[in-house]
C-alpha positions as CSV (number, residue, x, y, z in Angstrom):
1,M,0.4,6.4,7.8
2,S,-0.8,3.0,6.7
3,L,-4.1,2.7,4.8
4,F,-5.7,1.2,7.9
5,A,-4.5,4.1,10.0
6,L,-6.2,6.5,7.7
7,I,-9.4,4.5,7.7
8,H,-9.3,4.1,11.5
9,D,-8.9,7.8,12.1
10,R,-11.8,8.6,9.9
11,L,-14.2,6.0,11.3
12,A,-13.1,6.6,14.9
13,S,-14.0,10.3,14.5
14,A,-17.6,9.3,13.8
15,P,-18.1,6.1,15.9
16,A,-21.9,6.5,16.2
17,T,-22.6,7.6,12.6
18,P,-24.1,5.0,10.2
19,L,-21.5,4.5,7.6
20,L,-22.7,1.3,5.9
21,S,-26.4,0.5,5.3
22,V,-27.9,-2.5,3.6
23,P,-31.2,-1.3,2.2
24,G,-34.0,-3.2,4.0
25,G,-31.4,-4.6,6.4
26,A,-28.8,-3.6,9.0
27,S,-26.8,-0.4,9.4
28,Y,-23.3,-0.3,10.8
29,M,-21.7,2.5,12.7
30,G,-18.1,3.4,12.4
31,A,-17.3,1.8,15.8
32,Q,-19.1,-1.4,14.7
33,L,-17.1,-1.7,11.5
34,L,-13.8,-1.2,13.4
35,E,-14.8,-3.7,16.2
36,Q,-15.7,-6.4,13.8
37,A,-12.6,-5.9,11.7
38,S,-10.5,-6.1,14.9
39,R,-12.3,-9.4,15.8
40,Y,-11.5,-10.9,12.4
41,A,-7.9,-9.7,12.6
42,A,-7.5,-11.1,16.1
43,F,-9.0,-14.5,15.0
44,L,-6.8,-15.0,12.0
45,S,-3.7,-13.8,13.9
46,G,-4.5,-16.2,16.6
47,R,-4.5,-19.0,14.0
48,G,-1.0,-18.1,13.0
49,V,-1.7,-15.9,10.0
50,A,1.2,-13.4,10.0
51,K,2.0,-10.0,8.4
52,G,2.7,-10.5,4.7
53,D,0.7,-13.7,4.5
54,R,-1.9,-13.8,1.7
55,V,-5.6,-14.2,2.6
56,A,-7.5,-15.5,-0.5
57,V,-11.1,-14.5,-0.5
58,Q,-13.8,-15.7,-3.0
59,V,-17.1,-14.7,-1.4
60,A,-20.3,-12.8,-2.2
61,K,-20.5,-9.1,-1.5
62,S,-21.6,-8.4,2.1
63,P,-20.7,-6.0,4.9
64,E,-18.7,-8.9,6.5
65,A,-16.6,-9.2,3.4
66,L,-15.7,-5.5,3.6
67,M,-14.9,-5.9,7.3
68,L,-12.7,-8.8,6.4
69,Y,-10.8,-6.6,4.0
70,M,-10.4,-4.0,6.8
71,A,-9.1,-6.8,9.1
72,C,-6.4,-7.7,6.6
73,L,-5.3,-4.1,6.4
74,Q,-5.2,-3.9,10.2
75,A,-3.2,-7.0,10.7
76,G,-0.8,-6.5,7.7
77,F,-2.1,-9.5,5.8
78,V,-2.2,-9.3,2.0
79,F,-5.8,-9.3,0.9
80,M,-6.4,-11.3,-2.3
81,P,-9.9,-11.0,-3.7
82,M,-11.0,-13.5,-6.3
83,N,-13.8,-13.2,-8.9
84,T,-16.8,-15.2,-7.7
85,A,-17.2,-16.4,-11.3
86,Y,-13.8,-18.2,-11.3
87,L,-14.1,-21.9,-12.0
88,D,-12.3,-24.6,-10.0
89,D,-9.3,-24.8,-12.3
90,E,-8.8,-21.0,-12.0
91,V,-9.1,-21.1,-8.2
92,D,-6.6,-24.0,-8.2
93,F,-4.1,-22.0,-10.1
94,L,-4.4,-18.9,-8.0
95,L,-4.1,-20.8,-4.7
96,G,-1.1,-22.7,-6.0
97,D,0.6,-19.5,-7.2
98,A,-0.1,-17.2,-4.3
99,E,0.3,-19.9,-1.5
100,P,-2.1,-18.1,0.9
101,A,-2.2,-18.9,4.6
102,A,-6.0,-18.8,4.5
103,F,-8.8,-19.2,2.0
104,I,-12.3,-17.9,2.7
105,H,-15.0,-19.1,0.2
106,R,-18.7,-19.2,-0.3
107,P,-20.7,-21.9,1.7
108,E,-22.1,-23.3,-1.5
109,T,-18.7,-24.2,-2.8
110,E,-17.6,-25.9,0.4
111,A,-16.7,-29.3,-1.0
112,A,-14.8,-28.1,-4.1
113,S,-13.1,-25.2,-2.3
114,R,-11.9,-27.4,0.6
115,T,-10.6,-30.0,-1.8
116,I,-8.6,-27.5,-3.8
117,A,-7.3,-25.7,-0.7
118,E,-6.1,-29.0,0.9
119,R,-4.4,-30.0,-2.4
120,R,-2.6,-26.6,-2.4
121,G,-1.6,-26.8,1.2
122,V,-3.7,-23.9,2.5
123,R,-3.7,-24.1,6.3
124,H,-6.9,-22.4,7.2
125,V,-10.2,-22.8,5.2
126,F,-13.4,-21.1,6.1
127,S,-16.7,-20.1,4.5
128,L,-18.5,-16.7,4.4
129,G,-22.0,-16.3,2.9
130,A,-23.9,-13.4,1.4
131,S,-25.9,-12.9,4.6
132,G,-22.9,-13.0,6.9
133,E,-23.3,-16.7,7.7
134,G,-20.6,-19.3,7.5
135,T,-17.8,-21.0,9.4
136,F,-15.6,-17.9,9.4
137,P,-17.8,-15.4,11.2
138,Q,-19.0,-18.2,13.5
139,A,-15.5,-19.2,14.5
140,A,-14.3,-15.5,14.8
141,S,-17.3,-14.6,17.1
142,E,-15.3,-15.8,20.1
143,A,-12.2,-13.7,19.3
144,P,-11.4,-10.5,21.2
145,A,-12.9,-7.3,19.8
146,A,-9.6,-5.4,20.4
147,F,-6.6,-5.8,18.2
148,D,-3.6,-3.5,17.9
149,A,-2.9,-2.6,14.3
150,V,0.3,-4.1,12.9
151,P,2.7,-1.3,11.9
152,C,3.0,-1.2,8.1
153,A,5.5,0.7,6.0
154,D,4.6,2.4,2.7
155,D,6.3,-0.4,0.7
156,D,4.5,-3.2,2.6
157,L,2.0,-5.1,0.5
158,A,-1.7,-4.4,1.3
159,A,-3.4,-6.4,-1.5
160,M,-2.7,-8.6,-4.5
161,L,-5.1,-8.7,-7.4
162,Y,-4.6,-11.1,-10.3
163,T,-4.9,-9.8,-13.8
164,S,-7.5,-11.5,-16.1
165,G,-4.9,-13.6,-17.9
166,T,-6.2,-12.8,-21.4
167,T,-2.7,-12.9,-22.8
168,G,-1.4,-15.8,-20.7
169,K,-1.6,-17.0,-17.2
170,P,-2.9,-14.5,-14.6
171,K,-0.3,-12.4,-12.8
172,G,-0.5,-11.2,-9.3
173,A,-0.3,-7.4,-9.1
174,M,1.3,-6.5,-5.8
175,L,-0.2,-3.3,-4.4
176,T,1.4,-1.6,-1.5
177,Q,0.1,0.5,1.4
178,A,1.3,3.6,-0.4
179,N,-0.2,2.6,-3.7
180,L,-3.7,2.3,-2.3
181,A,-3.5,5.2,0.2
182,T,-2.1,7.8,-2.1
183,N,-4.5,6.9,-4.9
184,A,-7.5,7.0,-2.5
185,L,-6.5,10.4,-1.1
186,A,-6.1,11.8,-4.6
187,L,-9.6,10.6,-5.6
188,V,-11.2,12.0,-2.4
189,E,-9.6,15.3,-3.2
190,A,-10.4,15.3,-6.9
191,W,-14.0,14.3,-6.5
192,Q,-14.6,16.4,-3.4
193,F,-15.9,13.6,-1.1
194,T,-17.1,14.7,2.3
195,A,-18.9,13.1,5.3
196,E,-22.1,14.6,3.9
197,D,-22.0,12.3,0.9
198,V,-24.0,9.1,0.4
199,L,-22.5,6.6,-2.0
200,L,-24.8,4.1,-3.7
201,H,-22.5,1.1,-3.9
202,A,-23.7,-1.5,-6.4
203,L,-20.3,-2.7,-7.7
204,P,-18.7,-6.0,-6.8
205,I,-15.8,-5.9,-4.4
206,F,-13.4,-8.4,-6.0
207,H,-11.7,-5.9,-8.2
208,T,-10.3,-2.3,-8.2
209,H,-13.4,-0.4,-9.0
210,G,-15.7,-1.6,-6.3
211,L,-13.2,-2.4,-3.6
212,F,-10.7,0.4,-3.9
213,V,-12.2,3.3,-5.8
214,A,-15.7,3.2,-4.4
215,S,-15.1,1.9,-0.9
216,H,-11.9,3.9,-0.2
217,C,-13.6,7.2,-1.2
218,A,-16.3,6.5,1.4
219,L,-14.1,5.1,4.1
220,L,-11.5,8.0,3.9
221,S,-14.2,10.7,3.8
222,G,-16.6,9.3,6.3
223,A,-19.3,9.1,3.6
224,R,-22.2,6.7,4.1
225,M,-22.5,3.7,1.8
226,L,-25.8,2.2,0.6
227,W,-24.6,-1.3,0.1
228,L,-26.3,-3.3,-2.6
229,P,-25.2,-6.9,-3.2
230,R,-25.3,-6.4,-6.9
231,F,-26.5,-4.0,-9.6
232,E,-30.3,-4.4,-10.1
233,R,-31.9,-1.6,-12.1
234,E,-35.1,-1.4,-10.0
235,A,-33.1,-1.3,-6.7
236,V,-30.7,1.4,-8.0
237,M,-33.6,3.4,-9.4
238,S,-35.4,3.4,-6.0
239,L,-32.3,4.4,-4.1
240,L,-30.8,7.1,-6.3
241,S,-33.0,9.7,-4.6
242,E,-31.2,9.0,-1.3
243,A,-27.6,9.2,-2.7
244,T,-25.2,11.9,-3.8
245,V,-22.7,9.8,-5.7
246,F,-23.0,6.7,-7.9
247,M,-20.2,4.8,-9.5
248,G,-20.8,2.2,-12.3
249,V,-19.5,0.5,-15.3
250,P,-20.9,1.6,-18.7
251,T,-23.5,-1.2,-18.8
252,Y,-25.0,0.2,-15.6
253,Y,-25.7,3.4,-17.3
254,T,-27.2,1.9,-20.5
255,R,-29.5,-0.3,-18.3
256,L,-30.7,2.8,-16.4
257,L,-31.3,4.6,-19.7
258,S,-33.4,1.7,-20.9
259,D,-36.0,2.5,-18.3
260,T,-38.4,5.2,-19.6
261,D,-39.0,6.5,-16.1
262,F,-35.3,7.3,-15.6
263,G,-34.6,11.0,-15.7
264,R,-34.0,14.3,-13.9
265,E,-36.3,13.6,-11.0
266,T,-34.7,10.2,-10.2
267,C,-31.3,11.9,-10.0
268,R,-32.3,15.1,-8.2
269,K,-29.9,14.6,-5.2
270,I,-26.9,13.2,-7.1
271,R,-23.9,15.5,-7.4
272,L,-21.6,13.0,-9.2
273,F,-21.9,10.0,-11.6
274,V,-18.6,8.2,-12.3
275,S,-17.9,5.6,-15.0
276,G,-15.0,3.2,-15.4
277,S,-13.7,-0.3,-16.0
278,A,-14.6,-0.1,-19.7
279,P,-14.9,2.6,-22.3
280,L,-18.1,4.7,-22.1
281,L,-19.5,5.3,-25.5
282,A,-19.8,8.9,-26.4
283,E,-23.4,8.3,-27.4
284,T,-24.2,7.0,-23.9
285,H,-22.5,10.0,-22.4
286,R,-24.6,12.4,-24.5
287,E,-27.9,10.6,-24.0
288,F,-27.3,10.5,-20.2
289,E,-26.8,14.2,-20.1
290,E,-29.9,14.9,-22.2
291,R,-32.1,12.6,-20.0
292,T,-30.8,13.6,-16.6
293,G,-28.9,16.9,-16.9
294,H,-25.8,15.2,-15.4
295,V,-22.5,14.8,-17.2
296,I,-20.9,11.4,-16.3
297,L,-17.3,11.7,-15.1
298,E,-15.3,9.1,-16.9
299,R,-11.9,8.0,-15.4
300,Y,-9.2,5.5,-16.5
301,G,-7.3,3.1,-14.4
302,M,-6.1,-0.5,-14.3
303,T,-5.4,-3.3,-11.7
304,E,-1.6,-2.5,-11.7
305,T,-2.0,1.2,-11.1
306,G,-5.3,2.1,-9.6
307,M,-6.8,5.3,-11.1
308,N,-4.5,7.2,-13.4
309,T,-6.7,9.9,-15.0
310,G,-10.1,11.4,-14.9
311,N,-12.3,14.1,-16.4
312,P,-12.5,17.2,-14.1
313,Y,-15.0,17.5,-11.3
314,E,-15.2,21.2,-12.2
315,G,-14.9,22.0,-15.9
316,P,-15.9,20.3,-19.2
317,R,-16.1,16.5,-19.3
318,V,-15.4,15.5,-22.9
319,P,-17.3,12.4,-24.3
320,G,-14.7,9.8,-25.4
321,S,-12.0,11.3,-23.2
322,V,-10.6,10.1,-19.8
323,G,-9.2,13.5,-18.8
324,K,-5.9,14.3,-17.2
325,P,-3.7,12.6,-14.5
326,F,-4.7,12.7,-10.9
327,R,-2.4,14.5,-8.4
328,G,1.1,13.0,-8.2
329,I,0.8,10.9,-11.4
330,A,2.7,11.4,-14.7
331,I,1.4,10.1,-18.0
332,R,3.1,10.0,-21.4
333,V,2.3,8.5,-24.8
334,V,5.2,6.8,-26.4
335,A,5.6,5.9,-30.1
336,E,7.1,2.7,-31.5
337,D,10.6,4.2,-31.5
338,G,10.4,4.7,-27.7
339,Q,10.2,8.5,-28.0
340,E,7.3,10.5,-26.7
341,A,4.6,10.7,-29.4
342,P,3.7,14.1,-30.9
343,L,0.3,15.5,-29.7
344,G,-2.5,13.8,-31.6
345,D,-0.5,10.7,-32.5
346,V,-1.3,7.2,-31.3
347,G,1.1,5.5,-28.9
348,E,1.4,3.4,-25.8
349,I,0.3,4.9,-22.5
350,Q,3.0,4.9,-19.8
351,V,2.4,5.8,-16.2
352,K,4.6,6.8,-13.3
353,G,3.6,7.7,-9.7
354,P,3.1,6.4,-6.2
355,N,0.0,4.5,-7.5
356,V,1.9,2.1,-9.6
357,M,2.2,-1.4,-8.3
358,K,5.4,-2.8,-6.7
359,G,5.5,-5.6,-9.4
360,Y,4.1,-8.9,-10.4
361,W,4.1,-11.7,-7.7
362,R,7.2,-13.9,-8.1
363,L,7.8,-12.7,-11.7
364,P,10.9,-10.5,-11.4
365,E,11.8,-10.7,-15.0
366,K,8.3,-9.9,-16.2
367,T,8.2,-7.0,-13.7
368,A,11.5,-5.6,-15.0
369,A,10.3,-5.9,-18.6
370,E,7.2,-3.8,-17.9
371,F,9.1,-0.8,-16.5
372,T,11.2,1.7,-18.5
373,A,14.7,2.7,-17.4
374,D,13.3,6.0,-16.0
375,G,10.6,4.2,-14.0
376,Y,7.4,4.4,-16.1
377,F,5.1,1.4,-16.2
378,K,4.2,0.2,-19.7
379,T,0.5,-0.2,-19.7
380,G,0.3,-2.0,-23.0
């Protein structure tokens, strides 16, 4: 089944259940999320965007942004999220490299975004704001609320995320339906997500952690999401008592610990804290346990592979360790001579499994160089 088919089945089974809530704002039932995603898919398809076309998105986090992602999955478009901090020259490069059929940007960047898109030959340019305003939702409001999902095979692209480009120009990591679906199902299983969970979602959704790890776990389990536009310590502190799961980067945890009121009472309903995207200091890990009684579950992944390993849900979680491979994933550590390194030695991590990307966009030689003869991805 395609990733959208998995999401659809889960949401359709609870059409009247609030699955996404903006604190102090609107709540969205499963049926509403599916209906709006269908409307967005129908609108873009009606404009000539076709299966396999890239849809570049540089917008603030909002429920509409998530529904746009679902629409791309439903219609077989390749969702291409872009960091909202990217400058004009970075946006220019990515639009030129990916050649998207559509570009959806923030209203406040209208002039610059449209100029870049026109220069790069992007056919359809719309805006989407943090409060759901903009030319995209306005234009799509007249589209039909029914849209038949486009059949997608395991190997069809679902998303393309560009690497940071710290060692050269950014590269587009091509992620397939199977890459995202198998990884999401493995995480739901490993972290024991159910429809009874409430995920406090404070991460951005332009990268793997917030868009795939957090959102997919909720969407595929029917868990409710408390949808914050960004991490703000006071807001997170006030909502933790309503949540059962929280995912964050290490700085989120250090900022929570900086509040003297943060402790066991604040976290009384939480069953799981997850950390990723950067190494969690062992000192932070230990201090958090002392203050709250909770042991943070640290996991390890990357744009090209999704999540590879994680500390156990049940069992000891070791500070400074990122645990063992998730189901279906093989990991090895290779020495400079290309042989597997002895236990305890330093080497390069290599990964193999259905989570590993299809390759880098339009870089066949680079793609070939990053895989071993027996199919392992060289993480570097």
